C-alpha positions as CSV (number, residue, x, y, z in Angstrom):
1,X,-6.5,-74.0,-45.0
2,X,-5.5,-77.6,-43.6
3,X,-3.5,-78.6,-47.1
4,X,-0.4,-76.3,-46.3
5,X,-0.2,-77.8,-42.7
6,X,2.5,-80.3,-42.4
7,X,2.2,-82.0,-39.0
8,X,6.1,-83.6,-37.9
9,X,5.6,-87.3,-35.5
10,X,8.6,-89.2,-34.0
11,X,7.5,-92.4,-32.7
12,X,9.9,-94.0,-30.7
13,X,9.3,-97.8,-30.5
14,X,11.5,-99.6,-27.7
15,X,12.0,-101.7,-24.5
16,X,13.6,-98.8,-23.0
17,X,16.4,-99.9,-22.1
18,X,18.4,-96.9,-23.4
19,X,22.2,-97.5,-22.1
20,X,24.7,-95.1,-24.6
21,X,25.0,-91.8,-24.4
22,X,23.2,-89.0,-23.0
23,X,18.8,-89.1,-21.6
24,X,16.6,-89.2,-23.8
25,X,14.1,-87.0,-22.7
26,X,15.8,-84.1,-22.9
27,X,16.2,-84.9,-26.6
28,X,12.6,-85.0,-26.8
29,X,12.0,-82.4,-25.0
30,X,14.2,-80.0,-27.7
31,X,12.0,-81.9,-30.9
32,X,8.7,-80.9,-29.4
33,X,10.7,-77.3,-29.0
34,X,11.5,-77.3,-32.6
35,X,7.3,-78.2,-33.4
36,X,7.8,-82.0,-33.4
37,X,5.8,-84.4,-31.5
38,X,7.2,-87.4,-30.0
39,X,5.3,-90.5,-29.0
40,X,6.8,-93.7,-27.2
41,X,5.8,-97.5,-27.9
42,X,6.6,-99.5,-24.9
43,X,7.4,-102.6,-26.0
44,X,7.8,-104.2,-22.2
45,X,8.7,-108.3,-21.1
46,X,7.1,-107.6,-17.6
47,X,7.0,-103.9,-15.9
48,X,10.4,-102.9,-15.1
49,X,9.9,-99.2,-13.8
50,X,13.0,-98.0,-15.1
51,X,11.8,-98.5,-18.6
52,X,8.4,-97.7,-17.5
53,X,9.5,-94.0,-16.7
54,X,11.9,-94.1,-19.9
55,X,8.9,-94.1,-22.1
56,X,6.4,-92.4,-20.6
57,X,9.4,-89.8,-19.7
58,X,10.1,-90.0,-23.3
59,X,6.1,-89.3,-24.8
60,X,5.9,-86.3,-21.5
61,X,8.9,-84.6,-22.6
62,X,8.0,-84.7,-26.2
63,X,4.3,-83.7,-26.1
64,X,3.0,-87.0,-27.6
65,X,1.3,-90.2,-26.1
66,X,2.9,-93.1,-24.6
67,X,1.6,-96.5,-25.2
68,X,3.3,-99.8,-23.0
69,X,2.0,-102.7,-25.7
70,X,2.0,-106.3,-25.7
71,X,3.9,-107.0,-29.4
72,X,1.1,-108.3,-31.4
73,X,-0.3,-104.6,-30.9
74,X,1.9,-103.0,-32.1
75,X,0.6,-102.5,-35.8
76,X,-2.9,-101.1,-34.1
77,X,-0.8,-98.5,-31.7
78,X,1.7,-97.1,-33.8
79,X,-1.1,-95.8,-36.2
80,X,-3.7,-95.0,-32.5
81,X,-0.7,-92.5,-31.0
82,X,0.1,-90.5,-33.7
83,X,-3.1,-89.7,-34.9
84,X,-4.1,-89.2,-31.2
85,X,-0.8,-86.7,-30.5
86,X,-1.8,-84.8,-34.2
87,X,-5.4,-84.2,-32.6
88,X,-4.1,-83.2,-29.6
89,X,-1.9,-80.5,-30.5
90,X,-4.2,-79.4,-33.5
91,X,-6.7,-79.3,-30.4
92,X,-3.9,-77.6,-27.8
93,X,-3.4,-74.7,-30.8
94,X,-6.8,-74.4,-31.2
95,X,-7.3,-73.9,-27.5
96,X,-5.0,-71.8,-27.0
97,X,-5.9,-69.3,-30.0
98,X,-9.7,-69.6,-28.5
99,X,-8.7,-68.0,-25.6
100,X,-7.1,-65.3,-27.0
101,X,-9.5,-64.4,-29.0
102,X,-12.8,-65.3,-27.3
103,X,-11.2,-65.6,-23.6
104,X,-12.6,-69.1,-23.5
105,X,-10.9,-72.2,-23.4
106,X,-12.7,-75.2,-26.2
107,X,-14.4,-76.2,-23.2
108,X,-15.9,-73.1,-22.0
109,X,-17.6,-72.0,-25.4
110,X,-21.0,-72.5,-26.4
111,X,-22.1,-76.6,-26.6
112,X,-23.2,-75.1,-30.3
113,X,-19.8,-73.3,-31.5
114,X,-17.8,-76.3,-29.2
115,X,-19.8,-79.0,-31.9
116,X,-18.2,-76.4,-34.6
117,X,-14.7,-76.2,-33.1
118,X,-14.4,-80.0,-32.5
119,X,-15.8,-81.2,-35.9
120,X,-13.3,-78.5,-37.3
121,X,-10.0,-80.4,-35.3
122,X,-11.3,-83.3,-37.1
123,X,-10.8,-82.3,-40.3
124,X,-8.1,-81.4,-39.9
125,X,-6.4,-83.8,-38.3
126,X,-7.6,-85.9,-41.2
127,X,-6.8,-83.5,-44.3
128,X,-3.3,-82.0,-42.8
129,X,0.0,-83.1,-44.1
130,X,2.0,-85.7,-42.0
131,X,5.2,-86.4,-41.8
132,X,6.5,-89.7,-39.6
133,X,9.8,-91.3,-38.5
134,X,9.4,-94.8,-36.8
135,X,12.7,-94.8,-34.6
136,X,13.1,-98.8,-34.1
137,X,14.9,-99.9,-31.3
138,X,17.1,-102.5,-33.0
139,X,19.4,-103.1,-30.3
140,X,20.4,-106.7,-28.9
141,X,17.8,-107.2,-26.1
142,X,15.0,-106.5,-28.9
143,X,16.3,-109.1,-30.9
144,X,13.1,-111.4,-30.2
145,X,10.9,-108.5,-31.1
146,X,12.0,-107.1,-34.2
147,X,9.8,-109.5,-36.9
148,X,6.6,-107.5,-35.1
149,X,9.0,-104.3,-34.9
150,X,9.2,-104.1,-38.8
151,X,5.4,-105.4,-39.4
152,X,4.1,-103.0,-37.5
153,X,6.3,-99.8,-38.8
154,X,5.3,-101.2,-43.0
155,X,1.1,-101.7,-42.0
156,X,1.5,-97.5,-39.9
157,X,2.1,-95.9,-43.4
158,X,-0.8,-98.7,-45.1
159,X,-3.2,-97.1,-41.9
160,X,-2.2,-94.2,-42.8
161,X,-2.7,-93.6,-46.3
162,X,-6.3,-93.9,-46.0
163,X,-6.4,-90.2,-45.1
164,X,-7.2,-87.3,-47.1
165,X,-3.5,-85.8,-46.4
166,X,-0.6,-86.3,-47.5
167,X,1.1,-88.7,-45.5
168,X,4.8,-90.0,-45.9
169,X,6.8,-92.3,-43.1
170,X,10.5,-92.8,-42.7
171,X,12.2,-95.4,-40.7
172,X,15.8,-95.0,-38.5
173,X,17.2,-97.5,-36.0
174,X,19.6,-97.8,-34.2
175,X,22.8,-98.9,-33.3
176,X,24.2,-99.0,-36.4
177,X,27.2,-101.1,-36.3
178,X,29.2,-97.7,-34.4
179,X,26.1,-98.0,-32.4
180,X,25.3,-94.8,-33.6
181,X,21.0,-94.7,-35.6
182,X,20.9,-94.9,-39.4
183,X,18.3,-93.9,-41.5
184,X,17.2,-96.9,-43.2
185,X,14.3,-95.4,-45.2
186,X,13.4,-92.0,-46.4
187,X,10.5,-90.4,-46.3
188,X,7.6,-92.4,-48.4
189,X,4.4,-93.1,-49.6
190,X,5.5,-96.5,-51.2
191,X,4.3,-98.9,-49.3
192,X,6.0,-102.2,-51.5
193,X,9.5,-99.7,-51.4
194,X,8.8,-99.3,-47.1
195,X,8.5,-103.7,-47.0
196,X,11.6,-104.3,-48.6
197,X,14.0,-102.0,-47.2
198,X,13.0,-103.1,-43.9
199,X,13.4,-106.6,-43.9
200,X,17.4,-105.8,-43.5
201,X,17.2,-104.9,-39.6
202,X,19.0,-107.0,-37.6
203,X,18.8,-106.6,-33.9
204,X,22.5,-105.8,-32.3
205,X,24.7,-103.6,-29.4
206,X,23.2,-101.0,-26.9
207,X,20.7,-98.7,-27.7
208,X,21.5,-95.0,-27.4
209,X,17.9,-93.5,-27.5
210,X,18.2,-90.2,-27.2
211,X,21.1,-89.7,-30.3
212,X,17.9,-91.9,-32.0
213,X,16.0,-88.6,-31.5
214,X,18.3,-86.5,-31.6
215,X,18.3,-88.0,-36.1
216,X,14.9,-88.7,-36.5
217,X,14.4,-84.2,-35.6
218,X,17.8,-83.6,-37.9
219,X,15.0,-85.2,-40.8
220,X,12.1,-83.6,-39.6
221,X,14.1,-80.4,-40.1
222,X,15.4,-81.1,-43.5
223,X,19.7,-81.0,-41.4
224,X,21.5,-82.2,-44.4
225,X,23.5,-84.3,-41.9
226,X,21.7,-86.6,-40.6
227,X,21.2,-87.9,-44.8
228,X,25.0,-88.8,-44.5
229,X,24.3,-90.9,-42.5
230,X,21.6,-92.7,-45.1
231,X,22.4,-97.2,-45.3
């Protein structure tokens, strides 16, 4: 059963300074409505209220996990947020099914049965297919954070390779010279390929986060339009 399931995740890595286009929260909500989990990892200088609000809002709207971190924590946090959001989503699905069948949720059933359900969710989290798009904010305000952000995307794939299920990672960056998101690297399970490609990213321009989330969702939904912007 688990091999037939593919979880779809968007990890937005940003400093929370979206300043071009629409509010990114509705874009995250739309993606979540299509069965995609949207996490937000904020790499912030200080505690700017608007930036904190944006990062938390994206994750809440996208049914995912928000985390505000120091730069050197990015690699670990990307993996932790990805797997935590997948486990949370699977728990919600199983909980809903139990309530329909048994009229009780996971926390209400007999402890012995609850242990079996939790074990099932853990195995499913490890064995299900996983497609992750890292949406990397490469705007001018991220200039001093880009080296670690690039490293984090490659380290995420290395960590996911330890799972039993198939895992692949794509990287979407924003902005391009036209202030649009673009596909830096299509879905791959090749760590070397991802490391070679991601060194090309340079920080520049504004921050169209909503457009980047929409673009990533199109990739996960395999819409041809997104592939027209392959760099």
